[in-house]
N, C-alpha and C positions, 0 to 999 in steps of 0.2 A: 253328421254329413260324411261324405265320398272324401273331402279335402283337406279336413282339420278334424282337431277331436280336442276338447278341454279337459284340464288335468287340474286336477287342485291337491294341492300339499298343507301340509300340516305346518305353516307357519312362513309362509313364502307364498300366500295369497295364493292364486290359480292363473293359469296361464292358457291362452291359446295356439297352438302348434298347428303346423302345415304337413301334407304328407312328408316333408322330409326331415321333419323334426324340427324345424325352424321356428323359434318363438316368432308369432304375429304381432300377440297383444298379452301384454302382464295387466293382471288387476290385482291390487292390493288396497289394503286398509290405509285410510288418509283421513287424520280425522278434521281436515282443513275441508276435503272436498266430503257435501251430503250424498254426493251420490254414488259414494267411491262403498266399498267391503266394507262391515261391520268389524270383521275380525278375520286374521292371515288364517286360521286355521280353518281350512275346508276338508270338510269330512261328506260330503255325497253331492253329487250334479245329477241334476237332469232337466233334458231339453224338452219343453211339451211341446204340441202342434203347431200353438201359435207361433215359438220361437223364441219364447221366454224362459231364461233360465234360472232355475230354482237352486239354490244352494243351500246347500246345512254346512252351519257354522257349529264347530264344538265351543259348545255353552253358549251360544249367543243366540241359537233358533233358527231359523229359516228366513235366507233374503231373497228375493224375485231380481234379479236385473235383465232389462233388456239388452243382448250384445248390440241391436242393431242402431241402438241409440246413444246418447252424450253424454258424458261429463264434463261442467266447466271449472274452471280452477283460476280464478282472480288475482291475476298478480297486481296488487294492488301499493297496499305502505310495505307487502314484501322486497319489494326491492327498490334500490337506492338511486333511479334513475338520473340524468342531470338531466333536467327541466320534467315537466310533468304530462302536457298533453303530446299522446302519441299520435305522428302524422303518417307514420312510412313502417313497415316489418318487410326486411329485407333477409331472405336465408344467406347464409352465408356458407356455402360449402368446402371451402378450403377448411376453414377451421371448426367445420362444424357445430356452428353456433347458428344469430340471429343478428342482424342487426337493424336496433329499434331507434330511429330518431321521436324526436318531439321538438315540438312550436318555437320553444324556446332554448334554442341553439345548443342543443344535445346526441349527439350520436354516442349510442350503446351497444354493446356487446357482449348477449349474453347466452349463456349455455345453455342446453337443452330443457334444463330442469328451471329456466328462470331466475338463474343465479345470475349476480352482475360481474363477469370476465372486467373486464374496460371501459371506459368512454373518453370523448371526445367532444372538450368544449368547440364548435363548428364555429363560422363567421367574424373568426378572430385578425384575420386577414380584411377588412372590408374597412377599416378607418376609424373614424373616431364615432362613428353611426351605432357601435356597441353590435353585440353576438346577434347574428342575421336568422329569421325564423326558419328553421331548417325543414323541410317538405320531402323532401328522399337525402338516401345516403347510398353506394354501392364501391363493392371496390372488387375488380377487375381482378384475375387469376393474374398474381405477381405483379401487379401493377397501384397506383393511390389511390387513397379513399377519394372518391367522387362524390361535393354536395351540392346537392340543388336547395338555393333556397327561396323564400321569398319576394323579397326586395333588390338582389345583389347577385343574382344569376348565378354560376356554379363557384364553388370553389374548392380546388386539389390540393388536399394535404398529405405527404408524402411519409413513408414509412420514418423516413429520419423528423418526421415534425416541421419538415419546411412546407408554408403554405402559399398559396397562388390562386387569387380572383381573376373570374372572368365576365365583369356587369358586363350590361349591354351599352352600346355604343350607335348612335345612332347614323355614324357619318361612316360606321365600318361595316360593311357588308357581310362580312366572315366574323361579326361578334354574336354571340347568342343573341335573339332579335328581340328578348323578353325581360325582363328581371323578375319573373318568378317561375322560377322553373319545377315542372310539379313531379316528373320523373327521368329516373335516367336509365340504361338496361342497356348490356351486350348481348348480340348475336352470335351465334357459333362461330361465326368467321371472324370474331375480335372486334368487330366494330362497333363502335359506341355511340348511344341515340340517344339523345337530352328531347324529350316533352316540354312545352311551354305552352302559355295562352295565345302565343303569336305564331305556333305551327311547329312542325319538326324535324331537327338537324342532329347530321353526324358530328359526332364531336373527334376533331382530328389532335389527340393529345400532345403530338411532338410537335404542333405547332400553334397549337392553342386557337386553333378557327375552328367555324361553326359552318357546315355547306348541310343547304338543302336537297333531301332525297333526289337520287340520280331514278326517275319514274315516268311510269306510262302518263297519259291524259286525264286519266280517273284520279292519277295518286297527287298532281298536280295540285289538288284540296290542300295537302297534308303542309303544304307551304305556310299555309295562314290559319290552318285547321285550331281549335281550343283542344292541345292535347292533354288529358286527364292523366293517365298513364300509357304502360309503356309491356308490352309481353312478347318477348326474346321465344319463340316453340325451340322444340330439337328438331323439327325439320326445315328449320332455316326462315320460319315466315314473318315476320317483325307485325303485332298485331297492335293497332294503335287505336284505340275508345277515342273519341273524342265528344264533346259538347256540341250539340247542336247537326252536326255532320255523319254523326251514326259510326258506324267502326270499319275499318280500314286493316284488311292483310296483305300486306308488302313482301313479296320477294326483294331482297336487297340486294343480289344477284342480279336478278334480271330487269328490275323495275315495274314488275307486271304486278298490278295492285286489284284485288276486288273488295268491293265496299258494300257493306249490310245497311241499307236506311230504308225508311217508310216510303219512298218514291220508286223502289223497286221489288221490297216486299211486303205484302198486306200483312204479315204475319208480326211485324217490328212493332211494338209497341209506341217507339216512340225514338228520336235520335239523340239521347242522352245520353251516353254510355260511360261509366268510371271505371270500369276494371272487366277484362278477359283473361280468362284460362284455358287448358285444350290439355284434351287427356284422350285418350282411345280413337284419336282420328274426328274427333270432335270439337269444336270451340264454343266455349260455355259464356253466356253474358248475361246481363240484365240493365234494365232501363229506369233512369232516375223518377220520368217524370210520372209515367205508366206505372211503375214498380211492377213488368212483367219480366219473367225470365226467359232467355232462347238457346236455341242447340242449331249450330250453324254446320255445316260440311260442306265439301263438293266445291272448295277454293282455291285446290291444285290444281294445277297446268291440267288443261285437257278433261277438266270435271266440270259438272253443271252446279253452281254454287244453290243451297239449299238451306233454309231457315226453317225452323218448329217454335213454337209457342209452347213453353212446358206451363201446368199445372193450370189455375182458375183464367178461364179467357178476360178476365178483368184484374190479373195480377196477382200479387200477394201480399196486396196491402198496404205496404209500404214503398218507398224508393230502396230501389240496390245499388246498395255501395259499394260491394265488392265480392268476388267470387275467387276459390280457390277447389281443386281437387286433392282429396287424399289419397295413398296407396292401392285404395280398395277400388279407386276409378269411384268415390260418392263425390258430388259438387256441393258444396258447402256456399253459403251467400249471403251476408250480415245486411239486413236491411235497419232501414233506420228506427224500427222499433222492438226486430228479433233476429233469429238465428234458421235460417232452412235449408235442408239438404233434399238434393234431391238422387232418388237410386238409379243410376246409368243401365240398368236392363228395366225395371219397369216406369220409371218414370214418374214412380211415386214421391209424394214431399211427404217432409214431416218437419213441424215447426217445433220450435226451444223457446223458450221466455224466462221470466223474472222466478219461476217454478222449477225451472231446471237449473237456477244458477248463472242466467245470464244478467248480466249488470243491466240495469235499467239509463237510458242514456242512448244517443246516438253514434253508431260507428260510424268510423272515419274512412272517408271514400279512400278507395284502392288500397286499402292495408289487410288484406287477408292473409297470411302464406303457411304454407306446410313445412315444420320444423324437420330437424335431420333424422329424429324419432318417429318420425309419423306423423305428430300430434300438431294440428289448425290452431293454429294465430289468429285473433281478433284484436 
């Protein structure tokens, strides 16, 4: 290839280098991963016309590797998480790690290999009801840990261990509108956004108050929408997937809002969307009921919004639970039965199931994330 080269080593596996000599991929033997190299002593390499890589191994014969494919590693009993059922995964850039929350009240910090660094038992400030079910967590740059719970709103855990809870209050218009907080995100300007089953709110951490977003007439629907997740894009757009109203692209600075839904776009499978990711000037998302994958563009000021359906017209055969984009621009979608990837250039789909190491069982809604080293977490 003009822009990359594979290098085999004796004892350290093989590497994919870019044109500047930077390591893009390292492949090594791992007994716990059936799809990995069988040995780290690589004596010969050849890539055939189909793209398949043939690897000669010292004393172990020949192994074929599809560099366009994927190897999956299951972090189960290997990690001593607080709680078991994973509810969200969030990249933790300042620490080079991942935040993994669990339903039974845990916020876990893992390094890029999956090793547990530390954990926090959330919900302890919420009184005699016991630890709350944790649905999401994030830490703004230099700020406290923000935890979204299922029954008790938002909990704030400071670095010194001090905890504050912000439950809903029907008599206070500036309280969190609902006890179930599905996601929390910060946009590039530092604003904190909270998604609940009863609408989108901006959280003022200094005053402890929750405010509806300032929007145009289209965005007014967000005040009472069922917000399942949030995605703050690098261009400043806040993407808000909803269950029932489609997807909203909000500019928090101006209030301008673009809505992708079945009433305006015939390509849209349905209006239940759980997750959005942006990459390369496009927004990618999937629908839950129809199981369709979509690529949106033109949401910026002065452009015409466009929406495409990717793959089969009847969808990928299962509810799309979450989406992520890796460093190469490849889009990953976890469905209720499999993992699907989309090549951003050809738009070709590749599916992975149990034979590829994907564990059986339904993936959690809005729980895909790309780690600091480029691995995709589900």
